[in-house]
DRENVEX-457373 format. One record per residue (C-alpha): residue number from 1; residue in one letter; x, y, z. Coordinates in steps of 0.05 Angstrom, whole numbers, plus 32768, in hexadecimal, padded with zeros to 4 digits. Layout:
BEGIN
<r><num>NUM</num><residuo>a</residuo><px>X</px><py>Y</py><pz>Z</pz></r>
...
END
This chain:
BEGIN
<r><num>1</num><residuo>m</residuo><px>8029</px><py>8219</py><pz>8226</pz></r>
<r><num>2</num><residuo>l</residuo><px>8073</px><py>8212</py><pz>8215</pz></r>
<r><num>3</num><residuo>i</residuo><px>8066</px><py>81CD</py><pz>81FB</pz></r>
<r><num>4</num><residuo>f</residuo><px>802D</px><py>81E6</py><pz>81CF</pz></r>
<r><num>5</num><residuo>l</residuo><px>8056</px><py>8220</py><pz>81B4</pz></r>
<r><num>6</num><residuo>s</residuo><px>8090</px><py>81EC</py><pz>81A6</pz></r>
<r><num>7</num><residuo>f</residuo><px>8060</px><py>81C0</py><pz>817E</pz></r>
<r><num>8</num><residuo>l</residuo><px>8046</px><py>81FC</py><pz>8156</pz></r>
<r><num>9</num><residuo>g</residuo><px>808A</px><py>8211</py><pz>8146</pz></r>
<r><num>10</num><residuo>d</residuo><px>8097</px><py>81CB</py><pz>812D</pz></r>
<r><num>11</num><residuo>v</residuo><px>805C</px><py>81CA</py><pz>8100</pz></r>
<r><num>12</num><residuo>l</residuo><px>806E</px><py>8211</py><pz>80E6</pz></r>
<r><num>13</num><residuo>i</residuo><px>80B5</px><py>81F7</py><pz>80D4</pz></r>
<r><num>14</num><residuo>v</residuo><px>8093</px><py>81BB</py><pz>80B2</pz></r>
<r><num>15</num><residuo>s</residuo><px>8069</px><py>81E8</py><pz>808A</pz></r>
<r><num>16</num><residuo>k</residuo><px>80A3</px><py>8213</py><pz>8074</pz></r>
<r><num>17</num><residuo>y</residuo><px>80C8</px><py>81D6</py><pz>805E</pz></r>
<r><num>18</num><residuo>r</residuo><px>808C</px><py>81C0</py><pz>8037</pz></r>
<r><num>19</num><residuo>a</residuo><px>8088</px><py>81FF</py><pz>8013</pz></r>
<r><num>20</num><residuo>m</residuo><px>80D0</px><py>81FA</py><pz>8003</pz></r>
<r><num>21</num><residuo>n</residuo><px>80C1</px><py>81B7</py><pz>7FEB</pz></r>
<r><num>22</num><residuo>r</residuo><px>8094</px><py>81D2</py><pz>7FB5</pz></r>
<r><num>23</num><residuo>r</residuo><px>80C0</px><py>8209</py><pz>7FA1</pz></r>
<r><num>24</num><residuo>y</residuo><px>8103</px><py>81E4</py><pz>7F9B</pz></r>
<r><num>25</num><residuo>g</residuo><px>80EC</px><py>819F</py><pz>7F88</pz></r>
<r><num>26</num><residuo>i</residuo><px>80FF</px><py>817A</py><pz>7FCB</pz></r>
<r><num>27</num><residuo>k</residuo><px>80D2</px><py>8141</py><pz>7FCA</pz></r>
<r><num>28</num><residuo>s</residuo><px>80C9</px><py>8124</py><pz>8012</pz></r>
<r><num>29</num><residuo>f</residuo><px>80E2</px><py>8126</py><pz>8059</pz></r>
<r><num>30</num><residuo>g</residuo><px>80FB</px><py>80E9</py><pz>8078</pz></r>
<r><num>31</num><residuo>i</residuo><px>80CA</px><py>80C1</py><pz>809E</pz></r>
<r><num>32</num><residuo>g</residuo><px>80C4</px><py>80DB</py><pz>80E3</pz></r>
<r><num>33</num><residuo>d</residuo><px>80DC</px><py>8122</py><pz>80D1</pz></r>
<r><num>34</num><residuo>e</residuo><px>8099</px><py>8142</py><pz>80D7</pz></r>
<r><num>35</num><residuo>p</residuo><px>8059</px><py>813B</py><pz>8103</pz></r>
<r><num>36</num><residuo>p</residuo><px>802D</px><py>8102</py><pz>80F9</pz></r>
<r><num>37</num><residuo>m</residuo><px>7FFF</px><py>8112</py><pz>80BF</pz></r>
<r><num>38</num><residuo>n</residuo><px>7FB5</px><py>8123</py><pz>80CB</pz></r>
<r><num>39</num><residuo>v</residuo><px>7F96</px><py>8102</py><pz>8090</pz></r>
<r><num>40</num><residuo>k</residuo><px>7F4A</px><py>80FB</py><pz>8091</pz></r>
<r><num>41</num><residuo>m</residuo><px>7F42</px><py>80E8</py><pz>8047</pz></r>
<r><num>42</num><residuo>i</residuo><px>7F6B</px><py>80C8</py><pz>800E</pz></r>
<r><num>43</num><residuo>v</residuo><px>7F5D</px><py>80D9</py><pz>7FC7</pz></r>
<r><num>44</num><residuo>t</residuo><px>7F7E</px><py>80B1</py><pz>7F8F</pz></r>
<r><num>45</num><residuo>d</residuo><px>7F81</px><py>80AD</py><pz>7F45</pz></r>
<r><num>46</num><residuo>l</residuo><px>7F7B</px><py>8065</py><pz>7F2B</pz></r>
<r><num>47</num><residuo>d</residuo><px>7F9D</px><py>8059</py><pz>7EE8</pz></r>
<r><num>48</num><residuo>n</residuo><px>7FEA</px><py>805C</py><pz>7EED</pz></r>
<r><num>49</num><residuo>t</residuo><px>7FE3</px><py>8073</py><pz>7F37</pz></r>
<r><num>50</num><residuo>l</residuo><px>7FBE</px><py>803E</py><pz>7F60</pz></r>
<r><num>51</num><residuo>i</residuo><px>7FB9</px><py>800B</py><pz>7F2B</pz></r>
<r><num>52</num><residuo>k</residuo><px>7FF3</px><py>7FE9</py><pz>7F0C</pz></r>
<r><num>53</num><residuo>s</residuo><px>8007</px><py>7FEF</py><pz>7EC1</pz></r>
<r><num>54</num><residuo>d</residuo><px>7FE9</px><py>7FAC</py><pz>7EB5</pz></r>
<r><num>55</num><residuo>r</residuo><px>7FA4</px><py>7FC2</py><pz>7ED2</pz></r>
<r><num>56</num><residuo>t</residuo><px>7FA8</px><py>7F9A</py><pz>7F0D</pz></r>
<r><num>57</num><residuo>i</residuo><px>7FA9</px><py>7FAB</py><pz>7F56</pz></r>
<r><num>58</num><residuo>s</residuo><px>7FCF</px><py>7F8B</py><pz>7F8E</pz></r>
<r><num>59</num><residuo>e</residuo><px>7FB0</px><py>7F6B</py><pz>7FCD</pz></r>
<r><num>60</num><residuo>y</residuo><px>7FE4</px><py>7F94</py><pz>7FF3</pz></r>
<r><num>61</num><residuo>s</residuo><px>7FC2</px><py>7FD5</py><pz>7FDA</pz></r>
<r><num>62</num><residuo>v</residuo><px>7F80</px><py>7FBA</py><pz>7FE8</pz></r>
<r><num>63</num><residuo>s</residuo><px>7F93</px><py>7FAB</py><pz>8034</pz></r>
<r><num>64</num><residuo>i</residuo><px>7FB0</px><py>7FF0</py><pz>803D</pz></r>
<r><num>65</num><residuo>f</residuo><px>7F71</px><py>8013</py><pz>8028</pz></r>
<r><num>66</num><residuo>k</residuo><px>7F4A</px><py>7FE3</py><pz>8056</pz></r>
<r><num>67</num><residuo>k</residuo><px>7F79</px><py>7FFD</py><pz>808F</pz></r>
<r><num>68</num><residuo>c</residuo><px>7F65</px><py>8046</py><pz>807A</pz></r>
<r><num>69</num><residuo>r</residuo><px>7F1C</px><py>8034</py><pz>8082</pz></r>
<r><num>70</num><residuo>d</residuo><px>7F28</px><py>8010</py><pz>80C5</pz></r>
<r><num>71</num><residuo>k</residuo><px>7F4C</px><py>8050</py><pz>80DE</pz></r>
<r><num>72</num><residuo>g</residuo><px>7F0D</px><py>807A</py><pz>80C9</pz></r>
<r><num>73</num><residuo>i</residuo><px>7F34</px><py>8099</py><pz>808E</pz></r>
<r><num>74</num><residuo>k</residuo><px>7F05</px><py>80AA</py><pz>8052</pz></r>
<r><num>75</num><residuo>t</residuo><px>7F1B</px><py>808E</py><pz>800E</pz></r>
<r><num>76</num><residuo>a</residuo><px>7F0A</px><py>80AA</py><pz>7FC9</pz></r>
<r><num>77</num><residuo>f</residuo><px>7F1D</px><py>8098</py><pz>7F81</pz></r>
<r><num>78</num><residuo>a</residuo><px>7F28</px><py>80D1</py><pz>7F52</pz></r>
<r><num>79</num><residuo>t</residuo><px>7F2E</px><py>80B4</py><pz>7F0B</pz></r>
<r><num>80</num><residuo>a</residuo><px>7F1F</px><py>80C4</py><pz>7EC2</pz></r>
<r><num>81</num><residuo>r</residuo><px>7EFB</px><py>807E</py><pz>7EC4</pz></r>
<r><num>82</num><residuo>s</residuo><px>7EB1</px><py>8079</py><pz>7EC0</pz></r>
<r><num>83</num><residuo>t</residuo><px>7E88</px><py>8054</py><pz>7EF3</pz></r>
<r><num>84</num><residuo>q</residuo><px>7E83</px><py>801E</py><pz>7EC2</pz></r>
<r><num>85</num><residuo>a</residuo><px>7ED0</px><py>8019</py><pz>7EB6</pz></r>
<r><num>86</num><residuo>a</residuo><px>7EDF</px><py>801D</py><pz>7EFF</pz></r>
<r><num>87</num><residuo>s</residuo><px>7EAE</px><py>7FED</py><pz>7F17</pz></r>
<r><num>88</num><residuo>k</residuo><px>7EDD</px><py>7FB5</py><pz>7F26</pz></r>
<r><num>89</num><residuo>f</residuo><px>7F0C</px><py>7FE2</py><pz>7F51</pz></r>
<r><num>90</num><residuo>l</residuo><px>7ED1</px><py>8001</py><pz>7F75</pz></r>
<r><num>91</num><residuo>n</residuo><px>7EB5</px><py>7FBB</py><pz>7F88</pz></r>
<r><num>92</num><residuo>i</residuo><px>7EFB</px><py>7FA9</py><pz>7FA0</pz></r>
<r><num>93</num><residuo>f</residuo><px>7F0A</px><py>7FE8</py><pz>7FCB</pz></r>
<r><num>94</num><residuo>q</residuo><px>7EC8</px><py>8002</py><pz>7FDA</pz></r>
<r><num>95</num><residuo>p</residuo><px>7EDD</px><py>804A</py><pz>7FE3</pz></r>
<r><num>96</num><residuo>d</residuo><px>7EB4</px><py>807F</py><pz>8006</pz></r>
<r><num>97</num><residuo>m</residuo><px>7EB2</px><py>80A9</py><pz>7FC8</pz></r>
<r><num>98</num><residuo>f</residuo><px>7EB8</px><py>80A0</py><pz>7F7C</pz></r>
<r><num>99</num><residuo>i</residuo><px>7ED0</px><py>80DC</py><pz>7F54</pz></r>
<r><num>100</num><residuo>g</residuo><px>7EC8</px><py>80C5</py><pz>7F0B</pz></r>
<r><num>101</num><residuo>y</residuo><px>7ECB</px><py>80E0</py><pz>7EC4</pz></r>
<r><num>102</num><residuo>g</residuo><px>7F03</px><py>810A</py><pz>7ED6</pz></r>
<r><num>103</num><residuo>g</residuo><px>7EDC</px><py>812F</py><pz>7F0A</pz></r>
<r><num>104</num><residuo>a</residuo><px>7E9A</px><py>8134</py><pz>7EE5</pz></r>
<r><num>105</num><residuo>l</residuo><px>7E75</px><py>8107</py><pz>7F18</pz></r>
<r><num>106</num><residuo>t</residuo><px>7E7E</px><py>80FE</py><pz>7F63</pz></r>
<r><num>107</num><residuo>l</residuo><px>7E5A</px><py>80C7</py><pz>7F86</pz></r>
<r><num>108</num><residuo>a</residuo><px>7E52</px><py>80B2</py><pz>7FCD</pz></r>
<r><num>109</num><residuo>g</residuo><px>7E35</px><py>806C</py><pz>7FC2</pz></r>
<r><num>110</num><residuo>d</residuo><px>7DF7</px><py>807D</py><pz>7F94</pz></r>
<r><num>111</num><residuo>k</residuo><px>7DF6</px><py>80C5</py><pz>7FAD</pz></r>
<r><num>112</num><residuo>i</residuo><px>7E08</px><py>80FC</py><pz>7F7A</pz></r>
<r><num>113</num><residuo>i</residuo><px>7E37</px><py>812C</py><pz>7F9D</pz></r>
<r><num>114</num><residuo>s</residuo><px>7E49</px><py>8156</py><pz>7F5F</pz></r>
<r><num>115</num><residuo>r</residuo><px>7E3C</px><py>814C</py><pz>7F14</pz></r>
<r><num>116</num><residuo>f</residuo><px>7E58</px><py>817B</py><pz>7EDC</pz></r>
<r><num>117</num><residuo>a</residuo><px>7E3F</px><py>8164</py><pz>7E99</pz></r>
<r><num>118</num><residuo>i</residuo><px>7E43</px><py>817F</py><pz>7E53</pz></r>
<r><num>119</num><residuo>p</residuo><px>7DFD</px><py>8198</py><pz>7E40</pz></r>
<r><num>120</num><residuo>a</residuo><px>7DD7</px><py>816B</py><pz>7E10</pz></r>
<r><num>121</num><residuo>d</residuo><px>7DD6</px><py>8199</py><pz>7DD5</pz></r>
<r><num>122</num><residuo>i</residuo><px>7E21</px><py>81AA</py><pz>7DDA</pz></r>
<r><num>123</num><residuo>s</residuo><px>7E2D</px><py>815E</py><pz>7DE4</pz></r>
<r><num>124</num><residuo>y</residuo><px>7E09</px><py>814E</py><pz>7DA3</pz></r>
<r><num>125</num><residuo>q</residuo><px>7E2C</px><py>8184</py><pz>7D7C</pz></r>
<r><num>126</num><residuo>l</residuo><px>7E72</px><py>8173</py><pz>7D96</pz></r>
<r><num>127</num><residuo>v</residuo><px>7E6A</px><py>8129</py><pz>7D86</pz></r>
<r><num>128</num><residuo>n</residuo><px>7E51</px><py>8135</py><pz>7D40</pz></r>
<r><num>129</num><residuo>d</residuo><px>7E8C</px><py>816B</py><pz>7D35</pz></r>
<r><num>130</num><residuo>c</residuo><px>7EBA</px><py>8130</py><pz>7D45</pz></r>
<r><num>131</num><residuo>l</residuo><px>7E98</px><py>8100</py><pz>7D14</pz></r>
<r><num>132</num><residuo>q</residuo><px>7EA5</px><py>8130</py><pz>7CDE</pz></r>
<r><num>133</num><residuo>e</residuo><px>7EEE</px><py>812A</py><pz>7CE6</pz></r>
<r><num>134</num><residuo>p</residuo><px>7F10</px><py>80EE</py><pz>7CC0</pz></r>
<r><num>135</num><residuo>e</residuo><px>7F4B</px><py>80F0</py><pz>7CEE</pz></r>
<r><num>136</num><residuo>i</residuo><px>7F20</px><py>80E3</py><pz>7D29</pz></r>
<r><num>137</num><residuo>k</residuo><px>7F1F</px><py>8094</py><pz>7D2E</pz></r>
<r><num>138</num><residuo>y</residuo><px>7EE3</px><py>8090</py><pz>7D5C</pz></r>
<r><num>139</num><residuo>v</residuo><px>7EC0</px><py>80B5</py><pz>7D98</pz></r>
<r><num>140</num><residuo>l</residuo><px>7EAC</px><py>809B</py><pz>7DDC</pz></r>
<r><num>141</num><residuo>a</residuo><px>7E73</px><py>80C2</py><pz>7DFF</pz></r>
<r><num>142</num><residuo>i</residuo><px>7E5F</px><py>80AF</py><pz>7E44</pz></r>
<r><num>143</num><residuo>n</residuo><px>7E38</px><py>80C2</py><pz>7E83</pz></r>
<r><num>144</num><residuo>e</residuo><px>7E23</px><py>8099</py><pz>7EBF</pz></r>
<r><num>145</num><residuo>s</residuo><px>7DEA</px><py>8075</py><pz>7E99</pz></r>
<r><num>146</num><residuo>v</residuo><px>7E04</px><py>806C</py><pz>7E53</pz></r>
<r><num>147</num><residuo>a</residuo><px>7E47</px><py>8061</py><pz>7E2F</pz></r>
<r><num>148</num><residuo>f</residuo><px>7E43</px><py>8067</py><pz>7DE4</pz></r>
<r><num>149</num><residuo>t</residuo><px>7E75</px><py>8067</py><pz>7DAB</pz></r>
<r><num>150</num><residuo>n</residuo><px>7E74</px><py>8065</py><pz>7D5E</pz></r>
<r><num>151</num><residuo>r</residuo><px>7EAE</px><py>8030</py><pz>7D62</pz></r>
<r><num>152</num><residuo>i</residuo><px>7E97</px><py>7FEE</py><pz>7D44</pz></r>
<r><num>153</num><residuo>d</residuo><px>7ECB</px><py>7FC5</py><pz>7D68</pz></r>
<r><num>154</num><residuo>i</residuo><px>7EC0</px><py>7FCA</py><pz>7DB3</pz></r>
<r><num>155</num><residuo>s</residuo><px>7EDD</px><py>7F86</py><pz>7DC7</pz></r>
<r><num>156</num><residuo>d</residuo><px>7F18</px><py>7F9F</py><pz>7DEE</pz></r>
<r><num>157</num><residuo>l</residuo><px>7F10</px><py>7F9D</py><pz>7E38</pz></r>
<r><num>158</num><residuo>e</residuo><px>7F16</px><py>7FEC</py><pz>7E43</pz></r>
<r><num>159</num><residuo>a</residuo><px>7EDA</px><py>7FF8</py><pz>7E14</pz></r>
<r><num>160</num><residuo>s</residuo><px>7EB0</px><py>7FBD</py><pz>7E1F</pz></r>
<r><num>161</num><residuo>h</residuo><px>7E7C</px><py>7FE7</py><pz>7E46</pz></r>
<r><num>162</num><residuo>y</residuo><px>7E70</px><py>8014</py><pz>7E0A</pz></r>
<r><num>163</num><residuo>k</residuo><px>7E35</px><py>8009</py><pz>7DD5</pz></r>
<r><num>164</num><residuo>c</residuo><px>7E3D</px><py>8019</py><pz>7D8F</pz></r>
<r><num>165</num><residuo>t</residuo><px>7E0A</px><py>8050</py><pz>7D7A</pz></r>
<r><num>166</num><residuo>d</residuo><px>7DF7</px><py>807F</py><pz>7D45</pz></r>
<r><num>167</num><residuo>f</residuo><px>7E0E</px><py>80C3</py><pz>7D61</pz></r>
<r><num>168</num><residuo>t</residuo><px>7DE8</px><py>80EA</py><pz>7D28</pz></r>
<r><num>169</num><residuo>v</residuo><px>7DA6</px><py>80D5</py><pz>7D4A</pz></r>
<r><num>170</num><residuo>k</residuo><px>7D99</px><py>810C</py><pz>7D7E</pz></r>
<r><num>171</num><residuo>n</residuo><px>7D92</px><py>80ED</py><pz>7DC2</pz></r>
<r><num>172</num><residuo>n</residuo><px>7D8D</px><py>8129</py><pz>7DF2</pz></r>
<r><num>173</num><residuo>l</residuo><px>7DC3</px><py>810F</py><pz>7E20</pz></r>
<r><num>174</num><residuo>s</residuo><px>7DF4</px><py>8137</py><pz>7E49</pz></r>
<r><num>175</num><residuo>y</residuo><px>7E36</px><py>8112</py><pz>7E4C</pz></r>
<r><num>176</num><residuo>l</residuo><px>7E67</px><py>8115</py><pz>7E82</pz></r>
<r><num>177</num><residuo>k</residuo><px>7EA0</px><py>810F</py><pz>7E53</pz></r>
<r><num>178</num><residuo>i</residuo><px>7EAA</px><py>8107</py><pz>7E07</pz></r>
<r><num>179</num><residuo>s</residuo><px>7EED</px><py>80E6</py><pz>7DF0</pz></r>
<r><num>180</num><residuo>p</residuo><px>7F01</px><py>80E6</py><pz>7DA8</pz></r>
<r><num>181</num><residuo>r</residuo><px>7F3D</px><py>80C1</py><pz>7D90</pz></r>
<r><num>182</num><residuo>s</residuo><px>7F6B</px><py>80DB</py><pz>7D5D</pz></r>
<r><num>183</num><residuo>d</residuo><px>7FB7</px><py>80DA</py><pz>7D4B</pz></r>
<r><num>184</num><residuo>n</residuo><px>7FB4</px><py>8126</py><pz>7D39</pz></r>
<r><num>185</num><residuo>p</residuo><px>7FB0</px><py>8156</py><pz>7D71</pz></r>
<r><num>186</num><residuo>a</residuo><px>7FA2</px><py>8191</py><pz>7D43</pz></r>
<r><num>187</num><residuo>v</residuo><px>7F5C</px><py>8172</py><pz>7D2E</pz></r>
<r><num>188</num><residuo>i</residuo><px>7F4A</px><py>816B</py><pz>7D79</pz></r>
<r><num>189</num><residuo>e</residuo><px>7F65</px><py>81B4</py><pz>7D87</pz></r>
<r><num>190</num><residuo>r</residuo><px>7F3B</px><py>81CE</py><pz>7D4D</pz></r>
<r><num>191</num><residuo>i</residuo><px>7EFC</px><py>81B1</py><pz>7D68</pz></r>
<r><num>192</num><residuo>a</residuo><px>7F0F</px><py>81C6</py><pz>7DB0</pz></r>
<r><num>193</num><residuo>a</residuo><px>7F0F</px><py>820E</py><pz>7D96</pz></r>
<r><num>194</num><residuo>k</residuo><px>7EC8</px><py>820B</py><pz>7D83</pz></r>
<r><num>195</num><residuo>y</residuo><px>7EB2</px><py>81F7</py><pz>7DCC</pz></r>
<r><num>196</num><residuo>p</residuo><px>7ED4</px><py>8227</py><pz>7DFC</pz></r>
<r><num>197</num><residuo>m</residuo><px>7E9E</px><py>8213</py><pz>7E30</pz></r>
<r><num>198</num><residuo>c</residuo><px>7EBE</px><py>81CC</py><pz>7E33</pz></r>
<r><num>199</num><residuo>d</residuo><px>7F03</px><py>81B8</py><pz>7E4D</pz></r>
<r><num>200</num><residuo>m</residuo><px>7F30</px><py>818F</py><pz>7E21</pz></r>
<r><num>201</num><residuo>l</residuo><px>7F63</px><py>8160</py><pz>7E3D</pz></r>
<r><num>202</num><residuo>r</residuo><px>7F94</px><py>812F</py><pz>7E1D</pz></r>
<r><num>203</num><residuo>y</residuo><px>7FAB</px><py>80F5</py><pz>7E47</pz></r>
<r><num>204</num><residuo>t</residuo><px>7FF7</px><py>80EF</py><pz>7E4B</pz></r>
<r><num>205</num><residuo>g</residuo><px>8012</px><py>80BD</py><pz>7E17</pz></r>
<r><num>206</num><residuo>e</residuo><px>7FD0</px><py>80B1</py><pz>7DFB</pz></r>
<r><num>207</num><residuo>d</residuo><px>7FA8</px><py>80C5</py><pz>7DBB</pz></r>
<r><num>208</num><residuo>i</residuo><px>7F67</px><py>80CA</py><pz>7DDD</pz></r>
<r><num>209</num><residuo>y</residuo><px>7F4A</px><py>810E</py><pz>7DF6</pz></r>
<r><num>210</num><residuo>r</residuo><px>7F17</px><py>8121</py><pz>7E28</pz></r>
<r><num>211</num><residuo>f</residuo><px>7EE3</px><py>8157</py><pz>7E1E</pz></r>
<r><num>212</num><residuo>a</residuo><px>7EBD</px><py>816A</py><pz>7E5D</pz></r>
<r><num>213</num><residuo>n</residuo><px>7E98</px><py>81A3</py><pz>7E83</pz></r>
<r><num>214</num><residuo>r</residuo><px>7ECC</px><py>81D4</py><pz>7E99</pz></r>
<r><num>215</num><residuo>n</residuo><px>7EBB</px><py>81C9</py><pz>7EE0</pz></r>
<r><num>216</num><residuo>a</residuo><px>7EC4</px><py>8180</py><pz>7ED9</pz></r>
<r><num>217</num><residuo>v</residuo><px>7F09</px><py>817A</py><pz>7EF9</pz></r>
<r><num>218</num><residuo>k</residuo><px>7F21</px><py>814D</py><pz>7F33</pz></r>
<r><num>219</num><residuo>w</residuo><px>7F31</px><py>8188</py><pz>7F61</pz></r>
<r><num>220</num><residuo>n</residuo><px>7EE9</px><py>81A3</py><pz>7F5D</pz></r>
<r><num>221</num><residuo>a</residuo><px>7ED0</px><py>815C</py><pz>7F70</pz></r>
<r><num>222</num><residuo>v</residuo><px>7F00</px><py>8156</py><pz>7FAA</pz></r>
<r><num>223</num><residuo>k</residuo><px>7EE7</px><py>8198</py><pz>7FC5</pz></r>
<r><num>224</num><residuo>a</residuo><px>7E9F</px><py>817F</py><pz>7FBF</pz></r>
<r><num>225</num><residuo>v</residuo><px>7EB3</px><py>813E</py><pz>7FE2</pz></r>
<r><num>226</num><residuo>a</residuo><px>7ED2</px><py>816B</py><pz>801C</pz></r>
<r><num>227</num><residuo>d</residuo><px>7E97</px><py>8192</py><pz>8023</pz></r>
<r><num>228</num><residuo>f</residuo><px>7E69</px><py>8155</py><pz>8024</pz></r>
<r><num>229</num><residuo>y</residuo><px>7E92</px><py>8134</py><pz>805C</pz></r>
<r><num>230</num><residuo>d</residuo><px>7EA5</px><py>8177</py><pz>8080</pz></r>
<r><num>231</num><residuo>i</residuo><px>7EF0</px><py>8165</py><pz>8077</pz></r>
<r><num>232</num><residuo>e</residuo><px>7F24</px><py>819A</py><pz>8075</pz></r>
<r><num>233</num><residuo>i</residuo><px>7F4C</px><py>819D</py><pz>8034</pz></r>
<r><num>234</num><residuo>n</residuo><px>7F8D</px><py>819C</py><pz>8058</pz></r>
<r><num>235</num><residuo>t</residuo><px>7F7C</px><py>8158</py><pz>8076</pz></r>
<r><num>236</num><residuo>i</residuo><px>7F77</px><py>8137</py><pz>8033</pz></r>
<r><num>237</num><residuo>a</residuo><px>7FAE</px><py>8112</py><pz>8012</pz></r>
<r><num>238</num><residuo>a</residuo><px>7FAA</px><py>810C</py><pz>7FC3</pz></r>
<r><num>239</num><residuo>f</residuo><px>7FD1</px><py>80DC</py><pz>7F97</pz></r>
<r><num>240</num><residuo>g</residuo><px>7FD8</px><py>80E2</py><pz>7F4A</pz></r>
<r><num>241</num><residuo>d</residuo><px>8004</px><py>80DE</py><pz>7F0C</pz></r>
<r><num>242</num><residuo>d</residuo><px>7FE8</px><py>8106</py><pz>7ED1</pz></r>
<r><num>243</num><residuo>v</residuo><px>7FD3</px><py>814E</py><pz>7EBF</pz></r>
<r><num>244</num><residuo>n</residuo><px>7F8A</px><py>8145</py><pz>7ED9</pz></r>
<r><num>245</num><residuo>d</residuo><px>7FA6</px><py>8137</py><pz>7F1D</pz></r>
<r><num>246</num><residuo>l</residuo><px>7FD1</px><py>817A</py><pz>7F20</pz></r>
<r><num>247</num><residuo>e</residuo><px>7F9E</px><py>81A6</py><pz>7F46</pz></r>
<r><num>248</num><residuo>m</residuo><px>7F89</px><py>8171</py><pz>7F76</pz></r>
<r><num>249</num><residuo>l</residuo><px>7FD2</px><py>8162</py><pz>7F8A</pz></r>
<r><num>250</num><residuo>k</residuo><px>7FE2</px><py>81AB</py><pz>7F8C</pz></r>
<r><num>251</num><residuo>n</residuo><px>7FA7</px><py>81BF</py><pz>7FB8</pz></r>
<r><num>252</num><residuo>c</residuo><px>7F9B</px><py>8187</py><pz>7FE6</pz></r>
<r><num>253</num><residuo>g</residuo><px>7FBE</px><py>8186</py><pz>8029</pz></r>
<r><num>254</num><residuo>i</residuo><px>7FEE</px><py>8151</py><pz>8014</pz></r>
<r><num>255</num><residuo>g</residuo><px>7FFF</px><py>8143</py><pz>7FC9</pz></r>
<r><num>256</num><residuo>v</residuo><px>8023</px><py>8102</py><pz>7FB6</pz></r>
<r><num>257</num><residuo>a</residuo><px>803A</px><py>80F4</py><pz>7F71</pz></r>
<r><num>258</num><residuo>v</residuo><px>804D</px><py>80AD</py><pz>7F5D</pz></r>
<r><num>259</num><residuo>a</residuo><px>8092</px><py>80A5</py><pz>7F42</pz></r>
<r><num>260</num><residuo>n</residuo><px>8079</px><py>8095</py><pz>7EFF</pz></r>
<r><num>261</num><residuo>a</residuo><px>804F</px><py>80D7</py><pz>7EFB</pz></r>
<r><num>262</num><residuo>i</residuo><px>805E</px><py>810D</py><pz>7EC7</pz></r>
<r><num>263</num><residuo>d</residuo><px>8091</px><py>8145</py><pz>7EDC</pz></r>
<r><num>264</num><residuo>e</residuo><px>805B</px><py>8179</py><pz>7EE6</pz></r>
<r><num>265</num><residuo>v</residuo><px>8037</px><py>814F</py><pz>7F17</pz></r>
<r><num>266</num><residuo>k</residuo><px>8076</px><py>8140</py><pz>7F3D</pz></r>
<r><num>267</num><residuo>a</residuo><px>8085</px><py>818A</py><pz>7F3C</pz></r>
<r><num>268</num><residuo>v</residuo><px>8047</px><py>819C</py><pz>7F64</pz></r>
<r><num>269</num><residuo>a</residuo><px>8046</px><py>8160</py><pz>7F93</pz></r>
<r><num>270</num><residuo>d</residuo><px>805F</px><py>8163</py><pz>7FD9</pz></r>
<r><num>271</num><residuo>y</residuo><px>8077</px><py>811D</py><pz>7FD8</pz></r>
<r><num>272</num><residuo>v</residuo><px>808C</px><py>80E9</py><pz>7FA1</pz></r>
<r><num>273</num><residuo>c</residuo><px>807B</px><py>80A0</py><pz>7FB4</pz></r>
<r><num>274</num><residuo>d</residuo><px>808F</px><py>8060</py><pz>7F8F</pz></r>
<r><num>275</num><residuo>t</residuo><px>8072</px><py>804D</py><pz>7F4D</pz></r>
<r><num>276</num><residuo>n</residuo><px>802C</px><py>8033</py><pz>7F41</pz></r>
<r><num>277</num><residuo>d</residuo><px>804C</px><py>7FF0</py><pz>7F2E</pz></r>
<r><num>278</num><residuo>n</residuo><px>8070</px><py>7FEB</py><pz>7F71</pz></r>
<r><num>279</num><residuo>d</residuo><px>8032</px><py>7FFC</py><pz>7F9B</pz></r>
<r><num>280</num><residuo>g</residuo><px>804C</px><py>8043</py><pz>7FA8</pz></r>
<r><num>281</num><residuo>v</residuo><px>8007</px><py>805F</py><pz>7FBF</pz></r>
<r><num>282</num><residuo>a</residuo><px>7FFD</px><py>8028</py><pz>7FF2</pz></r>
<r><num>283</num><residuo>k</residuo><px>8045</px><py>802A</py><pz>800A</pz></r>
<r><num>284</num><residuo>w</residuo><px>8042</px><py>8075</py><pz>8018</pz></r>
<r><num>285</num><residuo>i</residuo><px>8000</px><py>806D</py><pz>803A</pz></r>
<r><num>286</num><residuo>e</residuo><px>8019</px><py>8036</py><pz>8067</pz></r>
<r><num>287</num><residuo>e</residuo><px>805A</px><py>805C</py><pz>8077</pz></r>
<r><num>288</num><residuo>r</residuo><px>803E</px><py>809F</py><pz>8083</pz></r>
<r><num>289</num><residuo>i</residuo><px>7FF4</px><py>8098</py><pz>809A</pz></r>
<r><num>290</num><residuo>t</residuo><px>7FDB</px><py>8052</py><pz>80B1</pz></r>
<r><num>291</num><residuo>a</residuo><px>801B</px><py>8040</py><pz>80D8</pz></r>
<r><num>292</num><residuo>k</residuo><px>8010</px><py>807F</py><pz>8100</pz></r>
END
């Protein structure tokens, strides 16, 4: 009994220090200063988190995620990418779950766990409102089955899975995300004001925006995954770098920001690991989880 109470006291002390972590910006304990982490699932963003700046991934990172699977730890990607754009990384890592389109679609293999789309009539109106704005260069509209754009040149790698189409022809499609590109934020904000039922997000450092169903956020998808696998939220470790990772890092049991993350993400994280270009996610997992 005394041993149990002593251990419980240690856990409470660690919990207290983790709360101070969040409040005062202290980013990490030394390895070995807290009890072994009970992690049953790892959820990570891809771009600028797990994936390097040159859009490559290291064999080291792949090996660490294999160790996680070997230990029975579930793995999930939570990304703004579509299934089409993430296919290469899905084939390499073979995660248990894919949270794509910024949280709009969650898959376990081919099984849909959650789906939050923009209704077809709103999708059509929103896209065509974007087409009326001269300062919007082009629009990308996508779901799990189709990827359309009015952009003529789609030769670059990131847009190669899109097909040029005439958006003025009504197609009765519900899109998972609609992404206009513009140098003028005021134009996008003006359109967003007309669609309060949609969430609008601008990716840090980019001139492309994401319109989506208001429920299509990574955190909602993570909760759906936790329910599907009957895993407690406090046993999930989440990794990210940008605004669409905030809720996920704040609410999961362990939130880890890469060192190249924006300040807002670092502020809510329990830990800050090395940068994406230095395999920060894989290093942190190896030191804190798989080595235990």
